[in-house]
CHARMM-style PDB file with segment names, atoms N, HN, CA, C and O in Angstrom:
ATOM      1  N   MET     1      49.322  -6.834-162.537  1.00  0.00      PROA
ATOM      2  CA  MET     1      49.785  -7.740-163.556  1.00  0.00      PROA
ATOM      3  C   MET     1      51.082  -8.403-163.074  1.00  0.00      PROA
ATOM      4  O   MET     1      51.971  -7.706-162.585  1.00  0.00      PROA
ATOM      5  N   PRO     2      51.212  -9.736-163.201  1.00  0.00      PROA
ATOM      6  CA  PRO     2      52.416 -10.412-162.704  1.00  0.00      PROA
ATOM      7  C   PRO     2      53.637 -10.059-163.560  1.00  0.00      PROA
ATOM      8  O   PRO     2      53.548  -9.867-164.773  1.00  0.00      PROA
ATOM      9  N   LYS     3      54.771  -9.985-162.876  1.00  0.00      PROA
ATOM     10  HN  LYS     3      54.843 -10.142-161.891  1.00  0.00      PROA
ATOM     11  CA  LYS     3      56.015  -9.696-163.578  1.00  0.00      PROA
ATOM     12  C   LYS     3      56.502 -10.941-164.304  1.00  0.00      PROA
ATOM     13  O   LYS     3      56.253 -12.068-163.874  1.00  0.00      PROA
ATOM     14  N   SER     4      57.194 -10.718-165.402  1.00  0.00      PROA
ATOM     15  HN  SER     4      57.396  -9.803-165.751  1.00  0.00      PROA
ATOM     16  CA  SER     4      57.773 -11.821-166.153  1.00  0.00      PROA
ATOM     17  C   SER     4      58.882 -12.458-165.330  1.00  0.00      PROA
ATOM     18  O   SER     4      59.592 -11.767-164.600  1.00  0.00      PROA
ATOM     19  N   GLN     5      59.033 -13.763-165.443  1.00  0.00      PROA
ATOM     20  HN  GLN     5      58.456 -14.325-166.036  1.00  0.00      PROA
ATOM     21  CA  GLN     5      60.094 -14.434-164.702  1.00  0.00      PROA
ATOM     22  C   GLN     5      61.446 -14.276-165.392  1.00  0.00      PROA
ATOM     23  O   GLN     5      62.478 -14.626-164.820  1.00  0.00      PROA
ATOM     24  N   PHE     6      61.445 -13.756-166.603  1.00  0.00      PROA
ATOM     25  HN  PHE     6      60.606 -13.472-167.067  1.00  0.00      PROA
ATOM     26  CA  PHE     6      62.679 -13.573-167.345  1.00  0.00      PROA
ATOM     27  C   PHE     6      63.061 -12.095-167.341  1.00  0.00      PROA
ATOM     28  O   PHE     6      62.222 -11.240-167.623  1.00  0.00      PROA
ATOM     29  N   PRO     7      64.301 -11.790-167.030  1.00  0.00      PROA
ATOM     30  CA  PRO     7      64.706 -10.375-167.036  1.00  0.00      PROA
ATOM     31  C   PRO     7      64.753  -9.834-168.468  1.00  0.00      PROA
ATOM     32  O   PRO     7      64.993 -10.575-169.422  1.00  0.00      PROA
ATOM     33  N   ARG     8      64.524  -8.562-168.589  1.00  0.00      PROA
ATOM     34  HN  ARG     8      64.329  -7.961-167.814  1.00  0.00      PROA
ATOM     35  CA  ARG     8      64.600  -7.925-169.902  1.00  0.00      PROA
ATOM     36  C   ARG     8      66.059  -7.855-170.326  1.00  0.00      PROA
ATOM     37  O   ARG     8      66.922  -7.453-169.546  1.00  0.00      PROA
ATOM     38  N   ILE     9      66.322  -8.242-171.544  1.00  0.00      PROA
ATOM     39  HN  ILE     9      65.621  -8.569-172.177  1.00  0.00      PROA
ATOM     40  CA  ILE     9      67.681  -8.213-172.074  1.00  0.00      PROA
ATOM     41  C   ILE     9      67.699  -7.229-173.231  1.00  0.00      PROA
ATOM     42  O   ILE     9      66.857  -7.279-174.129  1.00  0.00      PROA
ATOM     43  N   LYS    10      68.678  -6.335-173.189  1.00  0.00      PROA
ATOM     44  HN  LYS    10      69.361  -6.295-172.460  1.00  0.00      PROA
ATOM     45  CA  LYS    10      68.776  -5.372-174.281  1.00  0.00      PROA
ATOM     46  C   LYS    10      69.260  -6.097-175.528  1.00  0.00      PROA
ATOM     47  O   LYS    10      70.259  -6.815-175.503  1.00  0.00      PROA
ATOM     48  N   MET    11      68.542  -5.897-176.597  1.00  0.00      PROA
ATOM     49  HN  MET    11      67.730  -5.314-176.618  1.00  0.00      PROA
ATOM     50  CA  MET    11      68.898  -6.544-177.860  1.00  0.00      PROA
ATOM     51  C   MET    11      69.851  -5.644-178.636  1.00  0.00      PROA
ATOM     52  O   MET    11      69.716  -4.421-178.636  1.00  0.00      PROA
ATOM     53  N   SER    12      70.805  -6.268-179.291  1.00  0.00      PROA
ATOM     54  HN  SER    12      70.914  -7.262-179.292  1.00  0.00      PROA
ATOM     55  CA  SER    12      71.716  -5.508-180.134  1.00  0.00      PROA
ATOM     56  C   SER    12      70.990  -5.094-181.407  1.00  0.00      PROA
ATOM     57  O   SER    12      69.941  -5.639-181.751  1.00  0.00      PROA
ATOM     58  N   GLN    13      71.556  -4.143-182.079  1.00  0.00      PROA
ATOM     59  HN  GLN    13      72.408  -3.701-181.799  1.00  0.00      PROA
ATOM     60  CA  GLN    13      70.954  -3.689-183.341  1.00  0.00      PROA
ATOM     61  C   GLN    13      70.931  -4.836-184.350  1.00  0.00      PROA
ATOM     62  O   GLN    13      70.010  -4.941-185.159  1.00  0.00      PROA
ATOM     63  N   GLU    14      71.950  -5.692-184.295  1.00  0.00      PROA
ATOM     64  HN  GLU    14      72.698  -5.607-183.637  1.00  0.00      PROA
ATOM     65  CA  GLU    14      72.009  -6.847-185.195  1.00  0.00      PROA
ATOM     66  C   GLU    14      70.808  -7.761-184.967  1.00  0.00      PROA
ATOM     67  O   GLU    14      70.191  -8.238-185.919  1.00  0.00      PROA
ATOM     68  N   ASP    15      70.481  -8.001-183.691  1.00  0.00      PROA
ATOM     69  HN  ASP    15      70.982  -7.613-182.917  1.00  0.00      PROA
ATOM     70  CA  ASP    15      69.327  -8.844-183.380  1.00  0.00      PROA
ATOM     71  C   ASP    15      68.024  -8.185-183.818  1.00  0.00      PROA
ATOM     72  O   ASP    15      67.108  -8.864-184.282  1.00  0.00      PROA
ATOM     73  N   ARG    16      67.940  -6.897-183.675  1.00  0.00      PROA
ATOM     74  HN  ARG    16      68.683  -6.345-183.297  1.00  0.00      PROA
ATOM     75  CA  ARG    16      66.726  -6.178-184.074  1.00  0.00      PROA
ATOM     76  C   ARG    16      66.492  -6.257-185.582  1.00  0.00      PROA
ATOM     77  O   ARG    16      65.356  -6.198-186.052  1.00  0.00      PROA
ATOM     78  N   ASN    17      67.575  -6.390-186.321  1.00  0.00      PROA
ATOM     79  HN  ASN    17      68.498  -6.438-185.939  1.00  0.00      PROA
ATOM     80  CA  ASN    17      67.467  -6.392-187.775  1.00  0.00      PROA
ATOM     81  C   ASN    17      67.200  -7.782-188.354  1.00  0.00      PROA
ATOM     82  O   ASN    17      67.011  -7.920-189.563  1.00  0.00      PROA
ATOM     83  N   LYS    18      67.183  -8.795-187.519  1.00  0.00      PROA
ATOM     84  HN  LYS    18      67.337  -8.682-186.537  1.00  0.00      PROA
ATOM     85  CA  LYS    18      66.950 -10.146-188.016  1.00  0.00      PROA
ATOM     86  C   LYS    18      65.500 -10.295-188.462  1.00  0.00      PROA
ATOM     87  O   LYS    18      64.585  -9.720-187.874  1.00  0.00      PROA
ATOM     88  N   THR    19      65.320 -11.073-189.504  1.00  0.00      PROA
ATOM     89  HN  THR    19      66.064 -11.541-189.982  1.00  0.00      PROA
ATOM     90  CA  THR    19      63.969 -11.336-189.989  1.00  0.00      PROA
ATOM     91  C   THR    19      63.335 -12.405-189.120  1.00  0.00      PROA
ATOM     92  O   THR    19      64.014 -13.081-188.347  1.00  0.00      PROA
ATOM     93  N   GLN    20      62.037 -12.549-189.255  1.00  0.00      PROA
ATOM     94  HN  GLN    20      61.485 -12.000-189.882  1.00  0.00      PROA
ATOM     95  CA  GLN    20      61.334 -13.583-188.497  1.00  0.00      PROA
ATOM     96  C   GLN    20      61.877 -14.957-188.871  1.00  0.00      PROA
ATOM     97  O   GLN    20      62.013 -15.821-188.005  1.00  0.00      PROA
ATOM     98  N   GLU    21      62.184 -15.168-190.131  1.00  0.00      PROA
ATOM     99  HN  GLU    21      62.073 -14.466-190.834  1.00  0.00      PROA
ATOM    100  CA  GLU    21      62.734 -16.455-190.575  1.00  0.00      PROA
ATOM    101  C   GLU    21      64.081 -16.727-189.916  1.00  0.00      PROA
ATOM    102  O   GLU    21      64.343 -17.852-189.489  1.00  0.00      PROA
ATOM    103  N   GLN    22      64.938 -15.709-189.828  1.00  0.00      PROA
ATOM    104  HN  GLN    22      64.725 -14.795-190.175  1.00  0.00      PROA
ATOM    105  CA  GLN    22      66.238 -15.880-189.190  1.00  0.00      PROA
ATOM    106  C   GLN    22      66.069 -16.202-187.705  1.00  0.00      PROA
ATOM    107  O   GLN    22      66.779 -17.048-187.160  1.00  0.00      PROA
ATOM    108  N   LEU    23      65.137 -15.530-187.067  1.00  0.00      PROA
ATOM    109  HN  LEU    23      64.561 -14.843-187.510  1.00  0.00      PROA
ATOM    110  CA  LEU    23      64.896 -15.787-185.649  1.00  0.00      PROA
ATOM    111  C   LEU    23      64.360 -17.200-185.430  1.00  0.00      PROA
ATOM    112  O   LEU    23      64.743 -17.865-184.467  1.00  0.00      PROA
ATOM    113  N   LEU    24      63.487 -17.658-186.307  1.00  0.00      PROA
ATOM    114  HN  LEU    24      63.177 -17.118-187.090  1.00  0.00      PROA
ATOM    115  CA  LEU    24      62.953 -19.015-186.193  1.00  0.00      PROA
ATOM    116  C   LEU    24      64.051 -20.055-186.420  1.00  0.00      PROA
ATOM    117  O   LEU    24      64.079 -21.088-185.751  1.00  0.00      PROA
ATOM    118  N   GLU    25      64.948 -19.783-187.357  1.00  0.00      PROA
ATOM    119  HN  GLU    25      64.925 -18.944-187.901  1.00  0.00      PROA
ATOM    120  CA  GLU    25      66.077 -20.696-187.594  1.00  0.00      PROA
ATOM    121  C   GLU    25      66.982 -20.756-186.368  1.00  0.00      PROA
ATOM    122  O   GLU    25      67.428 -21.830-185.964  1.00  0.00      PROA
ATOM    123  N   GLU    26      67.246 -19.594-185.785  1.00  0.00      PROA
ATOM    124  HN  GLU    26      66.883 -18.722-186.113  1.00  0.00      PROA
ATOM    125  CA  GLU    26      68.084 -19.554-184.591  1.00  0.00      PROA
ATOM    126  C   GLU    26      67.401 -20.289-183.431  1.00  0.00      PROA
ATOM    127  O   GLU    26      68.056 -21.018-182.685  1.00  0.00      PROA
ATOM    128  N   LEU    27      66.115 -20.099-183.285  1.00  0.00      PROA
ATOM    129  HN  LEU    27      65.584 -19.507-183.891  1.00  0.00      PROA
ATOM    130  CA  LEU    27      65.363 -20.781-182.244  1.00  0.00      PROA
ATOM    131  C   LEU    27      65.427 -22.293-182.433  1.00  0.00      PROA
ATOM    132  O   LEU    27      65.626 -23.031-181.468  1.00  0.00      PROA
ATOM    133  N   ALA    28      65.262 -22.752-183.654  1.00  0.00      PROA
ATOM    134  HN  ALA    28      65.101 -22.153-184.438  1.00  0.00      PROA
ATOM    135  CA  ALA    28      65.326 -24.190-183.943  1.00  0.00      PROA
ATOM    136  C   ALA    28      66.718 -24.735-183.619  1.00  0.00      PROA
ATOM    137  O   ALA    28      66.846 -25.819-183.050  1.00  0.00      PROA
ATOM    138  N   TYR    29      67.749 -23.989-183.978  1.00  0.00      PROA
ATOM    139  HN  TYR    29      67.645 -23.108-184.440  1.00  0.00      PROA
ATOM    140  CA  TYR    29      69.121 -24.402-183.691  1.00  0.00      PROA
ATOM    141  C   TYR    29      69.342 -24.513-182.185  1.00  0.00      PROA
ATOM    142  O   TYR    29      69.907 -25.494-181.702  1.00  0.00      PROA
ATOM    143  N   LEU    30      68.893 -23.499-181.451  1.00  0.00      PROA
ATOM    144  HN  LEU    30      68.434 -22.702-181.843  1.00  0.00      PROA
ATOM    145  CA  LEU    30      69.100 -23.502-180.005  1.00  0.00      PROA
ATOM    146  C   LEU    30      68.308 -24.613-179.328  1.00  0.00      PROA
ATOM    147  O   LEU    30      68.789 -25.221-178.371  1.00  0.00      PROA
ATOM    148  N   ARG    31      67.111 -24.882-179.809  1.00  0.00      PROA
ATOM    149  HN  ARG    31      66.720 -24.388-180.586  1.00  0.00      PROA
ATOM    150  CA  ARG    31      66.329 -25.990-179.255  1.00  0.00      PROA
ATOM    151  C   ARG    31      67.025 -27.322-179.509  1.00  0.00      PROA
ATOM    152  O   ARG    31      67.042 -28.192-178.639  1.00  0.00      PROA
ATOM    153  N   ALA    32      67.597 -27.480-180.696  1.00  0.00      PROA
ATOM    154  HN  ALA    32      67.583 -26.773-181.403  1.00  0.00      PROA
ATOM    155  CA  ALA    32      68.319 -28.715-181.011  1.00  0.00      PROA
ATOM    156  C   ALA    32      69.554 -28.850-180.125  1.00  0.00      PROA
ATOM    157  O   ALA    32      69.879 -29.945-179.666  1.00  0.00      PROA
ATOM    158  N   GLU    33      70.233 -27.743-179.892  1.00  0.00      PROA
ATOM    159  HN  GLU    33      69.969 -26.854-180.265  1.00  0.00      PROA
ATOM    160  CA  GLU    33      71.415 -27.761-179.039  1.00  0.00      PROA
ATOM    161  C   GLU    33      71.046 -28.167-177.610  1.00  0.00      PROA
ATOM    162  O   GLU    33      71.738 -28.981-176.998  1.00  0.00      PROA
ATOM    163  N   VAL    34      69.976 -27.613-177.089  1.00  0.00      PROA
ATOM    164  HN  VAL    34      69.414 -26.952-177.587  1.00  0.00      PROA
ATOM    165  CA  VAL    34      69.519 -27.966-175.739  1.00  0.00      PROA
ATOM    166  C   VAL    34      69.145 -29.445-175.678  1.00  0.00      PROA
ATOM    167  O   VAL    34      69.492 -30.134-174.718  1.00  0.00      PROA
ATOM    168  N   ALA    35      68.444 -29.931-176.690  1.00  0.00      PROA
ATOM    169  HN  ALA    35      68.162 -29.371-177.469  1.00  0.00      PROA
ATOM    170  CA  ALA    35      68.060 -31.343-176.720  1.00  0.00      PROA
ATOM    171  C   ALA    35      69.301 -32.236-176.731  1.00  0.00      PROA
ATOM    172  O   ALA    35      69.341 -33.252-176.037  1.00  0.00      PROA
ATOM    173  N   LEU    36      70.305 -31.862-177.510  1.00  0.00      PROA
ATOM    174  HN  LEU    36      70.273 -31.036-178.073  1.00  0.00      PROA
ATOM    175  CA  LEU    36      71.539 -32.632-177.569  1.00  0.00      PROA
ATOM    176  C   LEU    36      72.230 -32.655-176.205  1.00  0.00      PROA
ATOM    177  O   LEU    36      72.677 -33.707-175.750  1.00  0.00      PROA
ATOM    178  N   LEU    37      72.314 -31.503-175.563  1.00  0.00      PROA
ATOM    179  HN  LEU    37      71.951 -30.648-175.933  1.00  0.00      PROA
ATOM    180  CA  LEU    37      72.968 -31.436-174.258  1.00  0.00      PROA
ATOM    181  C   LEU    37      72.212 -32.256-173.211  1.00  0.00      PROA
ATOM    182  O   LEU    37      72.828 -32.906-172.367  1.00  0.00      PROA
ATOM    183  N   LYS    38      70.899 -32.227-173.265  1.00  0.00      PROA
ATOM    184  HN  LYS    38      70.398 -31.700-173.951  1.00  0.00      PROA
ATOM    185  CA  LYS    38      70.105 -33.032-172.335  1.00  0.00      PROA
ATOM    186  C   LYS    38      70.346 -34.518-172.575  1.00  0.00      PROA
ATOM    187  O   LYS    38      70.465 -35.286-171.620  1.00  0.00      PROA
ATOM    188  N   LYS    39      70.418 -34.925-173.828  1.00  0.00      PROA
ATOM    189  HN  LYS    39      70.321 -34.301-174.603  1.00  0.00      PROA
ATOM    190  CA  LYS    39      70.647 -36.329-174.157  1.00  0.00      PROA
ATOM    191  C   LYS    39      72.034 -36.770-173.691  1.00  0.00      PROA
ATOM    192  O   LYS    39      72.191 -37.854-173.129  1.00  0.00      PROA
ATOM    193  N   ARG    40      73.041 -35.921-173.929  1.00  0.00      PROA
ATOM    194  HN  ARG    40      72.914 -35.041-174.386  1.00  0.00      PROA
ATOM    195  CA  ARG    40      74.399 -36.249-173.486  1.00  0.00      PROA
ATOM    196  C   ARG    40      74.446 -36.404-171.972  1.00  0.00      PROA
ATOM    197  O   ARG    40      75.094 -37.315-171.457  1.00  0.00      PROA
ATOM    198  N   ARG    41      73.757 -35.512-171.257  1.00  0.00      PROA
ATOM    199  HN  ARG    41      73.230 -34.772-171.676  1.00  0.00      PROA
ATOM    200  CA  ARG    41      73.734 -35.581-169.798  1.00  0.00      PROA
ATOM    201  C   ARG    41      73.062 -36.875-169.347  1.00  0.00      PROA
ATOM    202  O   ARG    41      73.559 -37.551-168.446  1.00  0.00      PROA
ATOM    203  N   ALA    42      71.943 -37.220-169.964  1.00  0.00      PROA
ATOM    204  HN  ALA    42      71.540 -36.671-170.696  1.00  0.00      PROA
ATOM    205  CA  ALA    42      71.236 -38.442-169.597  1.00  0.00      PROA
ATOM    206  C   ALA    42      72.121 -39.663-169.835  1.00  0.00      PROA
ATOM    207  O   ALA    42      72.169 -40.561-168.994  1.00  0.00      PROA
ATOM    208  N   LEU    43      72.810 -39.709-170.951  1.00  0.00      PROA
ATOM    209  HN  LEU    43      72.771 -38.979-171.634  1.00  0.00      PROA
ATOM    210  CA  LEU    43      73.696 -40.835-171.255  1.00  0.00      PROA
ATOM    211  C   LEU    43      74.847 -40.918-170.255  1.00  0.00      PROA
ATOM    212  O   LEU    43      75.234 -42.005-169.825  1.00  0.00      PROA
ATOM    213  N   ARG    44      75.389 -39.753-169.892  1.00  0.00      PROA
ATOM    214  HN  ARG    44      75.075 -38.870-170.241  1.00  0.00      PROA
ATOM    215  CA  ARG    44      76.480 -39.735-168.915  1.00  0.00      PROA
ATOM    216  C   ARG    44      75.993 -40.237-167.561  1.00  0.00      PROA
ATOM    217  O   ARG    44      76.685 -41.012-166.900  1.00  0.00      PROA
ATOM    218  N   LEU    45      74.809 -39.800-167.146  1.00  0.00      PROA
ATOM    219  HN  LEU    45      74.247 -39.170-167.683  1.00  0.00      PROA
ATOM    220  CA  LEU    45      74.272 -40.248-165.862  1.00  0.00      PROA
ATOM    221  C   LEU    45      73.983 -41.746-165.873  1.00  0.00      PROA
ATOM    222  O   LEU    45      74.209 -42.428-164.874  1.00  0.00      PROA
ATOM    223  N   GLU    46      73.487 -42.261-166.994  1.00  0.00      PROA
ATOM    224  HN  GLU    46      73.303 -41.708-167.807  1.00  0.00      PROA
ATOM    225  CA  GLU    46      73.254 -43.705-167.112  1.00  0.00      PROA
ATOM    226  C   GLU    46      74.563 -44.478-167.001  1.00  0.00      PROA
ATOM    227  O   GLU    46      74.630 -45.506-166.328  1.00  0.00      PROA
ATOM    228  N   GLN    47      75.592 -43.982-167.660  1.00  0.00      PROA
ATOM    229  HN  GLN    47      75.537 -43.146-168.207  1.00  0.00      PROA
ATOM    230  CA  GLN    47      76.899 -44.637-167.613  1.00  0.00      PROA
ATOM    231  C   GLN    47      77.451 -44.623-166.195  1.00  0.00      PROA
ATOM    232  O   GLN    47      77.981 -45.630-165.725  1.00  0.00      PROA
ATOM    233  N   GLU    48      77.333 -43.495-165.514  1.00  0.00      PROA
ATOM    234  HN  GLU    48      76.903 -42.677-165.896  1.00  0.00      PROA
ATOM    235  CA  GLU    48      77.813 -43.411-164.138  1.00  0.00      PROA
ATOM    236  C   GLU    48      77.046 -44.370-163.230  1.00  0.00      PROA
ATOM    237  O   GLU    48      77.633 -44.982-162.338  1.00  0.00      PROA
ATOM    238  N   ALA    49      75.747 -44.504-163.450  1.00  0.00      PROA
ATOM    239  HN  ALA    49      75.270 -44.007-164.175  1.00  0.00      PROA
ATOM    240  CA  ALA    49      74.939 -45.423-162.642  1.00  0.00      PROA
ATOM    241  C   ALA    49      75.356 -46.863-162.902  1.00  0.00      PROA
ATOM    242  O   ALA    49      75.448 -47.660-161.969  1.00  0.00      PROA
ATOM    243  N   ARG    50      75.608 -47.205-164.167  1.00  0.00      PROA
ATOM    244  HN  ARG    50      75.533 -46.557-164.925  1.00  0.00      PROA
ATOM    245  CA  ARG    50      76.064 -48.566-164.492  1.00  0.00      PROA
ATOM    246  C   ARG    50      77.410 -48.855-163.841  1.00  0.00      PROA
ATOM    247  O   ARG    50      77.627 -49.944-163.309  1.00  0.00      PROA
ATOM    248  N   GLU    51      78.318 -47.874-163.885  1.00  0.00      PROA
ATOM    249  HN  GLU    51      78.141 -46.990-164.318  1.00  0.00      PROA
ATOM    250  CA  GLU    51      79.638 -48.070-163.287  1.00  0.00      PROA
ATOM    251  C   GLU    51      79.534 -48.224-161.777  1.00  0.00      PROA
ATOM    252  O   GLU    51      80.221 -49.060-161.191  1.00  0.00      PROA
ATOM    253  N   ALA    52      78.681 -47.427-161.144  1.00  0.00      PROA
ATOM    254  HN  ALA    52      78.122 -46.748-161.621  1.00  0.00      PROA
ATOM    255  CA  ALA    52      78.509 -47.523-159.698  1.00  0.00      PROA
ATOM    256  C   ALA    52      77.901 -48.875-159.329  1.00  0.00      PROA
ATOM    257  O   ALA    52      78.317 -49.488-158.346  1.00  0.00      PROA
ATOM    258  N   ALA    53      76.933 -49.344-160.097  1.00  0.00      PROA
ATOM    259  HN  ALA    53      76.595 -48.846-160.895  1.00  0.00      PROA
ATOM    260  CA  ALA    53      76.315 -50.640-159.832  1.00  0.00      PROA
ATOM    261  C   ALA    53      77.339 -51.762-159.989  1.00  0.00      PROA
ATOM    262  O   ALA    53      77.375 -52.693-159.184  1.00  0.00      PROA
ATOM    263  N   GLU    54      78.156 -51.671-161.009  1.00  0.00      PROA
ATOM    264  HN  GLU    54      78.127 -50.915-161.663  1.00  0.00      PROA
ATOM    265  CA  GLU    54      79.185 -52.695-161.238  1.00  0.00      PROA
ATOM    266  C   GLU    54      80.213 -52.680-160.112  1.00  0.00      PROA
ATOM    267  O   GLU    54      80.648 -53.733-159.647  1.00  0.00      PROA
ATOM    268  N   GLN    55      80.596 -51.491-159.679  1.00  0.00      PROA
ATOM    269  HN  GLN    55      80.243 -50.635-160.057  1.00  0.00      PROA
ATOM    270  CA  GLN    55      81.548 -51.383-158.576  1.00  0.00      PROA
ATOM    271  C   GLN    55      80.951 -51.982-157.300  1.00  0.00      PROA
ATOM    272  O   GLN    55      81.634 -52.692-156.562  1.00  0.00      PROA
ATOM    273  N   GLN    56      79.677 -51.691-157.049  1.00  0.00      PROA
ATOM    274  HN  GLN    56      79.122 -51.115-157.649  1.00  0.00      PROA
ATOM    275  CA  GLN    56      79.012 -52.252-155.865  1.00  0.00      PROA
ATOM    276  C   GLN    56      78.921 -53.767-155.965  1.00  0.00      PROA
ATOM    277  O   GLN    56      79.106 -54.468-154.970  1.00  0.00      PROA
ATOM    278  N   ARG    57      78.637 -54.277-157.161  1.00  0.00      PROA
ATOM    279  HN  ARG    57      78.487 -53.708-157.970  1.00  0.00      PROA
ATOM    280  CA  ARG    57      78.551 -55.725-157.363  1.00  0.00      PROA
ATOM    281  C   ARG    57      79.893 -56.381-157.066  1.00  0.00      PROA
ATOM    282  O   ARG    57      79.948 -57.424-156.414  1.00  0.00      PROA
ATOM    283  N   LEU    58      80.979 -55.768-157.547  1.00  0.00      PROA
ATOM    284  HN  LEU    58      80.934 -54.921-158.076  1.00  0.00      PROA
ATOM    285  CA  LEU    58      82.307 -56.326-157.301  1.00  0.00      PROA
ATOM    286  C   LEU    58      82.677 -56.270-155.826  1.00  0.00      PROA
ATOM    287  O   LEU    58      83.281 -57.205-155.300  1.00  0.00      PROA
ATOM    288  N   GLN    59      82.320 -55.183-155.159  1.00  0.00      PROA
ATOM    289  HN  GLN    59      81.829 -54.424-155.586  1.00  0.00      PROA
ATOM    290  CA  GLN    59      82.598 -55.079-153.718  1.00  0.00      PROA
ATOM    291  C   GLN    59      81.850 -56.163-152.962  1.00  0.00      PROA
ATOM    292  O   GLN    59      82.403 -56.794-152.061  1.00  0.00      PROA
ATOM    293  N   ASN    60      80.594 -56.378-153.328  1.00  0.00      PROA
ATOM    294  HN  ASN    60      80.145 -55.866-154.060  1.00  0.00      PROA
ATOM    295  CA  ASN    60      79.801 -57.421-152.659  1.00  0.00      PROA
ATOM    296  C   ASN    60      80.365 -58.800-152.938  1.00  0.00      PROA
ATOM    297  O   ASN    60      80.340 -59.668-152.065  1.00  0.00      PROA
ATOM    298  N   LEU    61      80.867 -59.010-154.126  1.00  0.00      PROA
ATOM    299  HN  LEU    61      80.888 -58.304-154.835  1.00  0.00      PROA
ATOM    300  CA  LEU    61      81.442 -60.296-154.501  1.00  0.00      PROA
ATOM    301  C   LEU    61      82.663 -60.621-153.649  1.00  0.00      PROA
ATOM    302  O   LEU    61      82.830 -61.753-153.193  1.00  0.00      PROA
ATOM    303  N   TYR    62      83.513 -59.618-153.438  1.00  0.00      PROA
ATOM    304  HN  TYR    62      83.377 -58.699-153.807  1.00  0.00      PROA
ATOM    305  CA  TYR    62      84.748 -59.857-152.691  1.00  0.00      PROA
ATOM    306  C   TYR    62      84.547 -59.803-151.185  1.00  0.00      PROA
ATOM    307  O   TYR    62      85.417 -60.253-150.440  1.00  0.00      PROA
ATOM    308  N   GLN    63      83.442 -59.275-150.722  1.00  0.00      PROA
ATOM    309  HN  GLN    63      82.735 -58.910-151.327  1.00  0.00      PROA
ATOM    310  CA  GLN    63      83.167 -59.224-149.276  1.00  0.00      PROA
ATOM    311  C   GLN    63      82.615 -60.556-148.778  1.00  0.00      PROA
ATOM    312  O   GLN    63      82.733 -60.867-147.592  1.00  0.00      PROA
ATOM    313  N   ASP    64      82.028 -61.326-149.645  1.00  0.00      PROA
ATOM    314  HN  ASP    64      81.932 -61.074-150.608  1.00  0.00      PROA
ATOM    315  CA  ASP    64      81.428 -62.599-149.239  1.00  0.00      PROA
ATOM    316  C   ASP    64      82.438 -63.685-149.002  1.00  0.00      PROA
ATOM    317  OT1 ASP    64      82.068 -64.807-148.656  1.00  0.00      PROA
TER     318      ASP     64
END
C-alpha cells in the first residue's frame, strides 16, 4: 500500500473535540485564506511584470 504524502501530525485534544461543523468551518476559512494569498501573489506578479515592461520600454526609448 502506498504511503501518504502527508506526514502524520499529532492532533491536540482541542482539535479532537471539535465537531464536524467546526472542522468544516475551519476548512472553509483556510481555503478562503489560501485563495486570498494566491490572488495577492498573482496581482503582485502582474504589477512587477508591468513595471519591468515599462522600465524596458523607457530604456529602449532612451537608447534610440
